[in-house]
N, C-alpha and C positions, 0 to 999 in steps of 0.2 A: 504493500499499499504506499502510495506517495503521501508524504505528510510534512508539516512543519513542526519542528521540535524545539522547545526552549527548555534546556535542562539547567541542572546546578542552581535551581531556585532555592532560596532559603525556605526550609520546612516550615518555619514559623509564619510564613506568608501564604502557604497553600490554603489555609482557611479563608483568607481573603478572596482567592480565586474561586473557591467553592461557593462562597455566599454570593459573589458576583454573578456567577453562571446560574445559580439557582433563581436569582432575580431577573437576569436579562436573556436566558436561554430557555429551551424546553428540556425538562428532565426526562431521561430515558428510564427504562426498567432496571438498567444496570447501574449500580452506584459508581459515581465519579465519571459518568459518560452523559454528555449533554448534546443537544441539537441546536445549532443556530441557523436561522432563516436566511437564505440568500434573497436580497431585495429583488423584487419583480423585474426592475429595470436591468438587472444583471443576469437574468436567466437566459439560457441559449433559446434559439427559436423553437426547438422541440420542446424544451421544458416549459416555456411560456404557453405554448399551444396545448399542453397537457394539463389543463386546469383541474381535472379530476385527481391528479397526482400531487397537487399542491398540499402542503408547503414543500419547497425543495430546501434541503438542509445540508450542513456539513457537520461532522462530528468533532467535538472537543473532549478530549479525555484527559483526566488529571491522575498523576502518579504521586509517588512520595515527594519528589522534588522536581518534577517536570509537568509540562503541559504540551499535549499534541494536538494539533489541528489538521484533520485529514483534508486532502485535496480531491475527495471524491464527493460529488453532489448527488444526493439521493432524494427519493421521495418517501415520505412517512407512510404513505397509503399504498403504494404499488411497487414492490421491488422487481417484479418480472416485466416492467415496461421498458421501452427504449430510451425513456428520458434520463434515468440515472447514468452518470458518466463523470469522467475525470474533468475537473473544473476547466473552464475556459481561462484564457489569460487575464481577462477582467475579474473573473471570479477569484483567481489565485491572488491577485493584488488586493481584493477585498479581504480574503481570509488572512493574509499576512498583516494588512493594516489593522484587522480587527484584534489580533494578537498583540500588536504593538500598542494600540490604544488602550486595550484592557491592562496591560502591564504598566503603562504610564499612568493611567487613571488610578490604579491601586497603589502606586508609589513602590512597586516592588523592583529591587535592585537585581540587575542581571549581570 
């Protein structure tokens, strides 16, 4: 899986990330795994046309001292569709910027 990993984070700050994601992302059924929506204007043409598959999201996973953001955009409603795919260039920039804004907003030193 292609992903963006930020590691060697202070373990004392991981709770900040967890609280932030609980407030600003969708929780999954797996502990420490969250879904973040891709804005509609960044969806690929196929993803935009597949409104029954919305929302399209990327995964954010928390570890002991790391956060991983996956570059795979998926549907929460239909995994067997043609619209889940690795992110476009614009979506990749959004995912990386999301990570940087989150870390900056929380005042976490990397």
